[in-house]
C-alpha positions in Angstrom: -10.4 25.5 43.4 -11.4 27.0 40.1 -11.2 30.8 40.2 -13.7 33.0 38.6 -12.7 35.7 36.1 -13.5 38.3 38.7 -11.4 36.5 41.2 -8.4 36.4 39.0 -8.8 40.1 38.1 -8.9 40.9 41.8 -5.6 39.3 42.4 -3.9 41.3 39.6 -0.8 43.1 40.9 -0.5 46.9 40.2 1.5 47.6 37.1 1.5 44.0 35.9 0.9 43.4 32.2 -2.3 41.4 32.6 -2.7 40.7 28.8 0.7 39.2 28.2 2.3 38.9 31.6 4.6 35.9 32.3 3.9 35.4 36.0 1.7 32.7 37.3 -1.2 35.0 38.1 -1.3 36.5 34.6 -1.0 33.2 33.0 -3.8 31.7 35.1 -6.0 34.7 34.2 -5.2 34.3 30.5 -6.2 30.6 30.6 -9.4 31.3 32.4 -10.3 34.1 30.0 -9.9 31.8 27.0 -12.0 29.2 28.7 -14.8 31.6 29.5 -14.8 34.1 26.6 -13.3 32.3 23.6 -14.4 28.7 24.2 -17.5 29.2 26.3 -16.4 26.7 28.9 -16.6 26.7 32.7 -13.5 25.4 34.4 -15.5 23.0 36.5 -16.9 21.2 33.4 -14.1 21.8 30.9 -12.4 18.8 29.3 -8.6 18.2 29.2 -8.7 19.4 25.6 -10.5 22.6 26.6 -7.7 23.3 29.1 -5.1 22.4 26.5 -6.6 24.8 24.0 -6.9 27.6 26.5 -3.4 27.2 27.6 -2.1 27.1 24.1 -4.0 30.2 23.1 -2.6 32.0 26.2 0.9 31.1 25.1 0.2 32.0 21.5 -0.7 35.5 22.6 2.8 35.9 24.0 4.3 34.5 20.8 2.5 36.9 18.5 3.3 39.8 20.7 7.0 39.1 20.0 6.2 38.4 16.3 4.8 41.9 15.9 8.0 43.3 17.5 10.1 41.2 15.2 8.2 42.5 12.1 8.6 46.0 13.4 12.4 45.5 13.7 12.5 44.0 10.2 10.6 47.0 8.7 13.3 49.3 10.1 16.0 47.3 8.3 14.8 47.6 4.6 18.2 46.6 3.2 18.5 43.4 5.0 17.7 39.9 3.7 15.1 37.5 5.0 15.5 33.7 4.7 12.7 31.8 3.0 13.1 28.1 3.8 11.2 26.1 1.2 10.4 22.6 2.2 7.7 20.0 1.4 8.0 18.8 5.0 8.0 20.4 8.5 7.9 18.0 11.4 7.6 20.6 14.1 6.6 18.3 16.9 4.4 19.2 19.8 4.5 23.0 20.5 3.3 23.6 24.0 6.4 22.4 26.0 8.8 23.9 23.5 7.2 27.3 23.5 7.0 27.4 27.3 10.7 26.6 27.4 11.6 29.2 24.8 9.5 31.8 26.6 11.1 30.8 29.9 7.7 30.3 31.6 7.6 26.5 32.0 7.5 26.6 35.7 5.3 29.7 35.8 2.7 27.9 33.7 2.9 24.8 35.8 2.2 26.9 38.9 -0.7 28.7 37.1 -2.4 25.5 36.1 -1.7 23.9 39.5 -3.8 26.6 41.1 -6.7 25.3 39.0 -5.9 21.7 39.9 -4.6 21.0 36.4 -1.3 19.2 35.7 0.8 20.8 32.9 2.3 17.4 32.2 -1.2 16.0 31.3 -1.8 18.8 28.8 1.7 18.3 27.3 0.9 14.6 26.9 -2.5 15.3 25.5 -1.2 17.5 22.6 -1.4 16.0 19.1 1.6 16.3 16.9 1.2 17.5 13.3 2.7 14.8 11.2 3.7 17.1 8.3 6.7 15.2 7.2 8.1 11.8 6.5 11.3 11.8 8.6 14.7 13.5 8.8 14.0 16.1 6.1 11.0 17.5 8.1 12.7 17.3 11.5 15.8 19.1 10.1 13.5 21.9 8.8 11.9 22.2 12.2 15.3 22.4 13.9 16.5 25.1 11.4 13.4 27.2 12.1 14.1 27.0 15.8 17.7 28.1 15.3 16.9 30.9 12.9 14.6 32.4 15.5 17.1 31.8 18.3 19.9 33.5 16.3 17.5 36.3 15.5 17.7 35.7 11.8 14.5 36.9 10.1 13.0 33.9 8.3 9.8 32.3 7.0 9.3 28.6 6.5 7.1 27.9 3.5 5.3 24.6 3.0 2.0 22.8 2.7 -0.7 22.5 5.4 -1.6 18.9 4.7 -4.9 18.0 6.1 -3.7 14.5 6.8 0.0 14.0 7.5 2.2 11.0 7.7 0.1 8.0 8.6 -0.3 6.8 12.2 1.3 3.4 12.5 -0.2 0.5 14.4 1.3 -3.0 14.6 -1.2 -5.8 14.2 0.0 -9.3 14.3 3.5 -7.9 13.7 2.6 -6.1 10.5 2.5 -2.3 10.0 -1.0 -0.9 9.5 -1.4 2.6 8.3 -4.1 4.8 9.8 -5.2 8.3 8.9 -3.3 11.0 10.7 -6.2 13.3 11.8 -4.0 15.9 13.5 -6.6 18.7 13.1 -9.6 16.8 14.6 -9.4 18.5 18.0 -8.3 21.9 16.7 -4.8 23.3 16.3 -4.5 26.4 18.4 -1.0 27.5 17.3 -1.9 28.7 13.8 -3.8 31.7 12.4 -5.4 31.6 9.0 -4.7 34.6 6.7 -7.4 34.4 4.0 -6.8 38.0 3.0 -3.3 37.0 1.8 -4.5 34.1 -0.5 -2.7 33.5 -3.7 -4.1 32.3 -7.0 -2.2 29.2 -8.3 -2.7 28.2 -12.0 -2.4 24.8 -13.7 -2.7 23.5 -17.3 -4.0 25.4 -20.3 -1.7 26.8 -22.9 0.6 29.8 -23.6 0.4 32.4 -26.3 3.0 34.8 -27.6 2.3 38.5 -28.2 4.1 41.8 -28.7 3.8 44.4 -26.0 3.5 48.2 -26.5 7.3 48.5 -26.6 7.5 46.0 -29.4 9.0 43.3 -27.2 8.2 39.6 -27.6 6.2 38.4 -24.6 4.3 35.3 -23.4 1.1 35.0 -21.4 -0.2 31.8 -19.7 -3.8 30.9 -20.2 -4.5 28.4 -17.5 -7.2 25.7 -17.5 -7.5 25.6 -13.7 -7.1 28.1 -10.9 -6.8 27.1 -7.2 -6.6 29.4 -4.2 -3.7 29.0 -1.7 -4.7 30.2 1.8 -1.8 30.8 4.2 -1.9 29.6 7.9 0.8 31.2 10.1 2.4 29.5 13.1 4.7 31.6 15.2 8.2 30.3 15.8 9.9 31.8 18.8 13.6 31.7 19.5 15.0 30.5 22.8 15.0 33.3 25.4 15.0 36.1 22.7 12.2 38.3 21.4 12.6 37.3 17.8 9.6 35.3 16.6 9.5 34.1 12.9 6.8 32.4 11.0 6.0 29.0 9.5 3.6 29.8 6.7 1.8 26.7 5.4 -0.6 26.8 2.5 -4.0 25.2 2.2 -5.6 24.6 -1.2 -9.1 25.9 -1.7 -11.4 26.3 -4.7 -11.8 29.7 -6.2 -15.5 29.0 -6.3 -16.3 26.5 -3.5 -20.0 26.0 -4.3 -21.9 25.8 -7.6 -25.3 27.1 -6.6 -26.9 26.5 -10.0 -25.9 22.8 -10.0 -27.2 22.5 -6.4 -30.6 24.0 -7.4 -31.1 21.4 -10.1 -30.3 18.6 -7.8 -26.7 17.8 -9.0 -25.3 17.9 -5.5 -22.0 16.2 -6.4 -21.2 18.7 -9.1 -22.1 21.5 -6.7 -19.0 20.8 -4.6 -16.9 19.2 -7.4 -14.5 22.2 -7.7 -14.0 22.3 -3.9 -13.2 18.6 -3.7 -10.8 18.7 -6.6 -9.0 21.8 -5.4 -8.7 20.7 -1.8 -7.1 17.4 -2.8 -3.9 19.3 -3.4 -3.3 19.9 0.3 -5.2 16.8 1.5 -2.4 14.2 2.0 1.3 14.2 2.6 3.1 12.4 -0.3 0.2 10.7 -2.1 1.1 7.4 -3.6 2.6 8.2 -7.1 2.4 4.7 -8.5 -0.5 5.9 -10.7 -0.5 8.7 -13.3 -3.0 10.5 -11.1 -0.8 10.2 -8.1 2.2 11.6 -10.0 0.2 14.5 -11.2 -1.0 15.3 -7.7 2.5 15.2 -6.3 3.7 17.6 -9.0 0.7 19.8 -8.3 1.6 19.9 -4.6 5.1 20.9 -5.3 4.2 23.7 -7.6 1.3 24.8 -5.3 3.4 25.7 -2.3 6.3 27.3 -4.2 4.0 29.3 -6.3 2.3 30.6 -3.2 5.6 31.2 -1.5 7.3 33.1 -4.4 4.2 35.3 -5.0 4.0 36.0 -1.2 7.7 36.9 -1.1 7.5 39.1 -4.2 4.4 40.8 -3.0 6.1 41.7 0.3 9.2 42.9 -1.5 7.2 45.3 -3.7 5.0 46.5 -0.9 8.0 47.7 1.1 9.7 49.6 -1.7 11.6 46.9 -3.6 11.7 46.4 -7.4 11.7 43.1 -9.2 15.4 43.5 -10.1 16.3 43.7 -6.4 14.3 40.7 -5.2 17.5 38.8 -4.3 18.6 41.6 -2.1 15.5 41.1 0.1 15.2 37.3 0.0 17.5 34.3 0.4 15.5 31.2 -0.6 16.7 27.7 0.3 15.5 24.6 -1.6 15.3 21.9 1.0 16.0 19.0 -1.4 14.5 18.9 -4.9 10.8 19.1 -4.0 10.7 22.9 -4.2 12.9 23.1 -7.3 10.0 24.3 -9.6 10.5 27.6 -7.7 13.3 28.3 -10.2 11.2 28.5 -13.3 8.4 30.0 -11.3 10.5 33.0 -10.2 11.7 33.3 -13.8 8.1 33.3 -15.1 7.0 36.1 -12.7 10.1 38.2 -13.5 9.8 37.7 -17.3 6.0 37.6 -17.9 4.5 39.7 -15.1 7.3 42.2 -14.5 8.9 42.5 -17.9 12.6 41.8 -17.0 14.9 40.7 -19.7 16.1 37.1 -19.6 19.7 37.8 -18.4 18.5 40.2 -15.6 15.8 37.7 -14.5 18.3 34.8 -14.5 20.8 36.8 -12.4 18.1 37.6 -9.8 16.9 33.9 -9.7 20.4 32.4 -9.3 21.3 34.9 -6.6 18.1 34.1 -4.7 18.3 30.3 -4.5 20.5 27.9 -2.7 20.1 24.1 -3.0 20.6 21.5 -0.3 21.0 17.9 -1.5 19.9 15.3 1.0 20.5 12.0 -0.7 22.9 9.8 -2.6 20.3 7.3 -3.6 19.6 7.5 -7.3 15.9 6.7 -6.8 15.5 9.7 -4.6 16.8 12.2 -7.2 13.4 13.4 -8.6 12.4 13.4 -12.2 9.2 14.3 -13.9 7.9 13.1 -17.2 8.1 15.9 -19.7 4.5 15.3 -21.0 3.1 15.5 -17.5 5.2 18.6 -16.6 4.1 20.3 -19.8 0.5 19.5 -19.3 0.4 20.9 -15.8 2.9 23.8 -16.2 3.2 24.7 -19.9 4.9 28.0 -19.4 7.4 26.6 -17.0 8.3 23.9 -19.5 9.1 26.6 -22.1 11.3 28.3 -19.5 13.0 25.1 -18.6 13.8 24.4 -22.2 15.3 27.8 -22.6 17.4 27.4 -19.4 18.6 24.0 -20.8 19.5 25.4 -24.2 21.6 28.1 -22.6 23.1 25.6 -20.2 24.1 23.1 -22.9 25.5 25.9 -25.0 27.7 26.9 -22.1 28.9 23.3 -21.5 29.9 23.0 -25.2 31.9 26.2 -24.9 33.8 25.0 -21.9 34.0 21.3 -23.1 33.9 21.4 -26.9 33.1 18.0 -28.4 32.1 16.4 -25.1 28.5 15.6 -25.9 28.4 12.8 -23.3 29.0 15.5 -20.6 26.2 17.6 -22.2 23.9 14.6 -22.1 24.7 14.0 -18.4 24.2 17.6 -17.3 21.2 18.4 -19.5 18.0 19.1 -17.6 16.2 16.7 -19.9 16.7 12.9 -19.7 16.3 11.8 -23.3 16.5 8.1 -22.9 13.2 6.2 -22.5 10.3 8.5 -21.5 11.7 12.0 -21.7 11.9 13.5 -18.2 13.0 16.6 -16.3 15.8 16.1 -13.9 15.0 18.2 -10.9 18.4 17.9 -9.2 20.0 19.3 -12.4 17.5 22.1 -12.4 18.3 22.9 -8.8 22.0 23.0 -9.5 21.8 25.3 -12.5 19.3 27.6 -10.8 21.2 28.1 -7.5 24.3 30.1 -6.6 25.2 27.6 -3.8 24.9 23.8 -3.5 25.6 22.0 -0.3 25.7 18.5 1.1 24.8 17.8 4.7 27.9 16.0 6.1 31.5 15.9 5.1 31.4 12.4 3.5 28.1 13.1 1.8 29.4 16.3 0.2 32.6 14.6 -1.0 30.5 11.8 -2.5 28.2 14.3 -4.2 31.3 16.1 -5.6 33.1 12.9 -6.7 30.1 10.9 -7.9 26.6 12.2 -8.1 27.3 15.8 -9.1 30.9 15.6 -10.4 30.1 17.2 -13.7 28.6 20.2 -11.9 31.6 20.5 -9.6 33.9 20.6 -12.6 31.8 23.3 -14.3 30.8 25.4 -11.2 33.3 24.5 -8.4 32.6 27.8 -6.5 29.0 26.8 -5.9 29.8 23.8 -3.7 30.3 23.7 0.1 29.5 21.4 3.0 27.2 22.3 5.8 26.8 19.4 8.3 23.4 19.0 9.7 22.6 19.9 13.3 19.7 19.5 15.8 18.2 22.0 18.2 19.3 21.2 21.8 16.3 23.1 23.1 13.7 20.5 21.9 15.9 17.4 22.0 17.6 18.0 25.3 16.0 20.8 27.3 12.4 19.7 26.6 13.1 16.0 26.1 15.5 15.4 28.9 14.9 17.8 31.8 16.8 15.6 34.3 20.0 15.7 32.3 19.5 19.4 31.5 19.1 20.3 35.2 22.2 18.3 36.1 24.3 20.0 33.3 23.0 23.5 34.2 23.8 23.0 37.9 27.3 21.8 36.9 28.5 24.2 34.2 25.9 27.0 34.0 22.7 27.4 32.0 24.1 29.1 28.8 24.7 25.8 27.0 21.4 25.5 25.2 22.4 28.6 23.0 26.1 28.0 23.2 26.4 24.3 22.8 30.2 24.3 22.8 29.9 25.2 26.5 29.2 21.5 27.1 33.0 21.1 26.9 33.1 22.2 30.5 31.6 18.8 31.4 34.9 17.1 30.5 36.5 18.1 33.8 33.7 16.3 35.6 34.0 13.0 33.7 36.5 11.7 36.2 34.5 12.7 39.2 32.9 9.6 40.7 30.2 11.6 42.4 29.2 13.3 39.1 29.2 10.0 37.3 26.9 8.6 39.9 24.4 11.4 39.4 24.8 11.0 35.6 23.8 7.3 35.9 20.9 8.2 38.2 19.5 10.6 35.6 19.8 8.1 32.9 18.2 5.4 35.0 15.2 7.6 35.7 14.8 8.2 32.0 14.9 4.4 31.4 12.3 3.8 34.0 10.0 6.3 32.3 10.5 4.7 28.9 10.0 1.2 30.4 6.6 2.4 31.7 5.7 3.8 28.3 6.8 0.6 26.6 4.6 -1.5 28.9 1.6 0.8 28.2 2.1 0.8 24.4 3.2 -2.8 23.8 2.4 -4.8 27.0 6.1 -5.8 27.2 7.9 -5.5 30.5 11.5 -4.4 30.2 14.2 -4.1 32.8 15.6 -0.5 33.3 18.8 -2.1 34.6 19.5 -3.7 31.2 21.4 -2.1 28.4 18.9 -0.1 26.3 20.1 -0.8 22.7 17.9 1.4 20.5 17.5 1.9 16.7 14.7 4.3 15.8 14.5 5.8 12.3 12.8 5.3 9.0 12.7 1.6 8.1 14.8 1.1 5.0 17.1 -1.7 3.8 20.1 0.7 3.7 19.6 1.6 7.4 20.0 -2.2 8.1 17.6 -2.9 10.9 17.9 -6.5 9.8 21.6 -6.5 10.6 20.6 -5.6 14.2 18.1 -8.5 14.1 20.9 -10.9 13.0 22.9 -9.9 16.1 19.9 -10.4 18.4 19.3 -13.9 17.0 23.0 -14.6 17.4 22.8 -13.9 21.1 19.6 -15.9 21.3 21.2 -19.0 19.7 24.2 -18.7 22.1 21.7 -18.8 25.0 19.9 -21.7 23.6 23.1 -23.6 23.2 24.2 -22.6 26.8 21.4 -21.2 29.0 23.9 -20.5 31.7 26.0 -18.3 29.5 26.9 -15.0 31.2 25.8 -12.3 28.8 24.9 -8.6 29.4 21.1 -8.2 29.7 19.8 -6.1 26.8 16.6 -4.4 25.8 16.5 -3.9 22.0 14.1 -1.1 21.0 13.2 -0.6 17.3 10.9 2.1 15.9 10.2 3.7 12.6 7.7 3.7 9.7 8.0 1.9 6.4 6.7 3.6 3.3 3.3 2.0 2.5 4.4 0.6 -0.8 7.8 -0.7 0.4 7.3 -4.4 1.0 10.8 -5.2 2.1 10.7 -2.6 4.8 7.4 -3.8 6.1 8.8 -7.3 6.1 11.7 -6.1 8.3 9.1 -4.8 10.8 7.4 -8.1 10.8 10.8 -9.8 11.4 11.5 -7.6 14.4 8.1 -8.5 15.9 8.6 -12.2 15.2 12.1 -12.0 16.8 10.5 -10.5 19.9 7.8 -13.3 20.0 10.6 -15.9 19.8 13.0 -14.3 22.3 11.0 -12.5 24.9 9.3 -15.4 26.7 11.8 -18.2 26.0 12.6 -19.7 29.4 16.2 -20.3 28.4 16.6 -16.5 27.9 15.3 -15.8 31.4 14.5 -12.2 30.5 18.1 -11.3 29.6 17.0 -10.3 26.1 13.9 -8.3 25.2 12.9 -7.1 21.8 10.4 -4.3 21.4 9.0 -2.6 18.3 7.8 0.8 19.6 4.9 1.8 17.3 4.3 5.1 15.6 7.7 6.7 16.0 7.4 10.5 15.9 9.0 13.6 17.3 6.9 13.3 20.4 7.8 9.6 20.9 11.4 10.4 20.2 11.4 12.8 23.1 10.7 9.8 25.3 13.1 7.5 23.6 16.3 9.5 23.0 17.0 10.3 26.7 16.7 6.6 27.7 19.1 5.1 25.2 22.4 3.6 26.3 23.5 2.5 22.9 22.6 4.3 19.6 22.5 2.1 16.5 23.7 4.0 13.5 24.6 1.1 11.3 23.7 2.1 7.7 25.9 0.9 4.8 28.8 3.3 4.5 28.2 5.7 1.7 24.4 5.5 1.9 23.3 7.9 4.7 23.6 11.6 3.7 24.0 12.7 7.3 21.5 11.5 9.9 20.3 13.6 12.8 19.1 10.8 15.1 22.8 10.0 15.7 23.2 13.5 17.1 20.0 13.4 19.3 21.1 10.2 20.9 24.6 11.3 21.5 23.5 14.6 23.0 21.4 12.6 25.5 24.3 10.5 26.6 24.0 7.4 24.4 27.1 5.8 23.0 27.2 5.2 19.3 27.8 1.9 17.5 28.1 2.8 13.8 29.8 2.7 10.4 31.8 5.5 8.8 28.8 6.9 7.2 27.1 10.3 7.1 27.7 12.5 10.1 28.9 9.4 12.1 32.3 10.3 10.8 32.3 13.8 12.2 30.7 12.7 15.5 33.5 10.2 15.9 36.1 12.9 15.1 34.6 15.2 17.8 34.0 12.7 20.6 37.2 10.7 20.0 37.7 7.4 18.2 38.1 5.7 21.6 34.6 6.8 22.6 32.9 5.5 19.5 32.1 1.8 18.6 33.2 1.6 15.0 32.7 -1.4 12.7 32.2 -2.3 9.1 33.5 -1.5 5.6 34.2 2.1 4.6 32.5 3.6 1.6 35.6 3.0 -0.5 35.8 -0.6 0.6 32.1 -1.1 -0.2 32.7 0.1 -3.8 35.9 -2.0 -4.0 34.2 -5.2 -2.8 31.2 -4.7 -5.2 33.6 -3.9 -8.1 35.5 -7.1 -7.5 32.4 -9.2 -7.5 30.6 -9.5 -4.1 29.3 -13.0 -3.3 27.3 -12.9 -0.1 26.5 -16.6 -0.3 30.2 -17.4 0.3 30.2 -15.4 3.6 27.1 -17.4 4.7 28.8 -20.7 3.9 32.0 -19.8 5.7 30.6 -18.2 8.9 29.0 -20.9 11.1 27.1 -18.5 13.4 25.8 -16.4 10.5 24.7 -19.6 8.7 22.8 -20.8 11.7 21.0 -17.5 12.2 20.0 -17.3 8.5 18.9 -20.9 8.6 16.8 -20.2 11.7 14.9 -17.4 9.9 14.5 -19.6 6.7 13.3 -22.5 8.7 10.0 -20.8 9.6 10.8 -20.9 13.4 9.9 -17.2 13.5 6.8 -17.6 11.4 4.9 -20.5 13.0 6.5 -22.9 10.7 5.9 -20.9 7.5 9.1 -21.2 5.5 7.8 -18.7 2.8 7.2 -15.7 5.0 10.7 -14.4 5.1 12.0 -16.1 2.0 12.4 -13.0 0.0 14.4 -11.3 2.7 16.7 -14.4 3.1 17.1 -14.8 -0.6 17.9 -11.1 -1.0 20.7 -11.4 1.6 22.2 -14.6 0.2 22.1 -13.8 -3.5 22.2 -10.0 -3.8 22.7 -8.1 -0.5 23.1 -4.7 -2.1 23.6 -3.1 1.4 26.4 -5.4 2.5 24.6 -6.8 5.5 26.4 -10.1 5.4 29.8 -8.4 4.6 29.5 -6.4 7.9 28.0 -9.1 10.1 31.1 -10.4 11.7 32.6 -7.0 12.3 29.3 -5.9 13.9 29.0 -8.9 16.2 32.6 -8.4 17.3 31.9 -4.7 18.0 28.9 -5.5 20.0 31.1 -7.7 22.2 33.2 -4.7 22.9 30.0 -2.8 23.8 29.1 -5.6 26.3 32.6 -5.6 27.8 32.4 -1.8 28.5 28.9 -2.1 29.9 30.2 -4.4 32.6 32.3 -1.4 33.9 29.7 1.2 34.8 32.3 3.8 35.7 34.0 3.6 32.4 30.7 3.6 30.5 29.5 6.7 32.4 32.8 8.5 31.7 32.5 7.8 28.0 28.8 8.9 28.0 29.8 12.2 29.7 32.6 12.8 27.2 30.2 12.1 24.3 27.8 14.8 25.5 30.6 17.2 26.3 32.1 17.0 22.8 28.8 17.3 20.8 28.8 21.1 20.5 29.4 21.1 16.8 26.1 19.4 16.1 23.8 22.2 17.2 21.6 23.4 14.4 22.7 26.9 15.5 26.1 26.1 14.1 24.5 24.8 10.9 22.5 28.0 10.5 25.5 30.2 11.1 27.2 28.3 8.3 24.3 28.9 6.0 24.2 32.6 6.9 27.9 33.0 6.2 28.4 30.7 3.2 25.1 30.7 1.4 22.6 33.3 2.5 24.7 36.3 3.6 22.2 37.2 6.2 22.7 38.7 9.6 20.6 38.9 12.7 18.0 41.6 13.2 19.7 44.8 14.2 23.0 43.8 12.6 24.2 45.0 9.2 24.2 42.4 6.4 27.6 41.9 4.7 28.4 40.1 1.5 24.9 39.9 0.2 24.6 39.7 -3.6 
């Protein structure tokens, strides 16, 4: 039953907007038109990808229609600010389902496709996810773009259009194997290239001083290399509003892509050499920086996208009547971690060299433009760049950095005379060893606002990592706790729970998440609790089917789904989880008739390609599954699964099915976390430490509704300061000793006693992340989990209360905080107050 174009036109209703209508007939016609006229396909022979593309193009039309309306509204507010969110990562996730939900046409599109014998669910499953990020940083950026549009705040996300994103993960013989992420290979219908808005990006060369016609000292940059940045725009629509913002990602291209002379003399490699070299910049997300070439490429990437962004912003500002000295009145730019920090000297360069501002005026504009979000407490994650490398690639920027640093150090000496140690700590330049540029310090001095991403994280930043900056500039610091978008991670990911909640309390909660509080009155209703359990069980059945398909492992939906999915890292302590599993396993081996709660343990996450310990943890999880899953003494009561290739798309299947959310990082290590929020919003109970946003989640849902264990951040510091000796804990705890010995014996490695030796030795002799110190508390807490699971009514009540009290953790609240405390930006149509 494939309609012809003529047939669909014949069914058009009088007065209906055929081009961008939202009813099933209009949507069906739009899909058919794209198949026929744009893709050259007949519905009878079109592939699933053809239908996916046609459907996506039809939806995109409706997004850009709203995008033009948003731009028109912005042009009529020339005194308002626009947010520029600068981020090296944007993990947007699949777009089709999210855009259908935001447009309010999910059911209408399902009907339209059903009339053509196409299942919408098949197209949603077919969609390839752009892996343009490594983890939480990129997912947070995506949530914030969703909230900015939903709150009708004009915004553009700026980043890199990596040709190959984060690797696709396969598990072979228990080991992670990295495969190329070819997310563009079937086409990406959501973006539109804008080659006419390309920007020239310069590298290398030298600078020269000169005197201008007014007798002023000036500097010009003579580059050795010029690369073109080509923008690609993806529309970002808000939920049930007309505001549609942009994600503008930049692709690197050679200025001259083909050397015809070299080709004619047979030097074919040199004919495309410039093209290959230039395109390398946007080729791969986070190239390995172990080599000098890798370091140079990473720095080139960081400068590439901020140079494109700042030039694009300045060009728009001037085009619509602004002047260089009022740039900060048009734009509020947020540095998402230190990757975009070179934007500070770049804006200074443009204002000084291209537009002739005096230093003090340019610096005032720059500081009022930028805000800086710090995302880490780990010293190794605070970026530095060798001065010789930075100067070779960006010679003019190094001169500007040196002048910023001279003025900064002079200011420190005025406030703290004689305190040269403080000057050394706050200097932008690390002088010890190989001289290097401290990007976090540059971000701090170049921004008017600095924020952490959870209450504990901000306090630790202020008391430890950035304490000197707090003393010098206390007014710059604030906390803005992270949030997640309930549209993608509940409405799209968990339609069953969303339907139940909307039927119970109304359908305004996706944009007013505090409305979930109305669920509290239903937590004591046995009938509602039963429906809540039915919804969760349906989600677990769906995940069980996916697990069987992806891994071949059969799991029981009636068991407790105990899930830890996140980046694999020692501080996140997936190996502590494994120690608990092996503890339960040993108990069953000692007494096969032991009455324990059946559990399915699901792990997921990627290890950095060069991070051996993290890869070994993945191998340990797989080996534990091999040992446990088919042991006749276990009788199916324990199952261990490593879910491969964790991503936003896979997360949408996993979060709704979780009963228990593992948030077990060492206290004082996790900046915030957002997985903890996604799990809790989908009805999972949390077992966790007082780390990151766990603290605030526990405060909101109630201590009685949170499974707390482990040392606090202060206790971790105290234990380490007094001389932590993990071997003593091993020797004194019989169950722990037996589990560690089991791993060391080779029983999980086919008798190979060397495979996990580095992991075992690290725990026994170093244990920097306090795994052994928290083991007994964790195991005891898990026993409390098991006791509650045996009471389904009590578990359901606690689950409902967790969801009801999670309103604080909407990314909408986070964005409102940024608007009020950092950006001073209001929604389209509203006056902006307090802007600099």
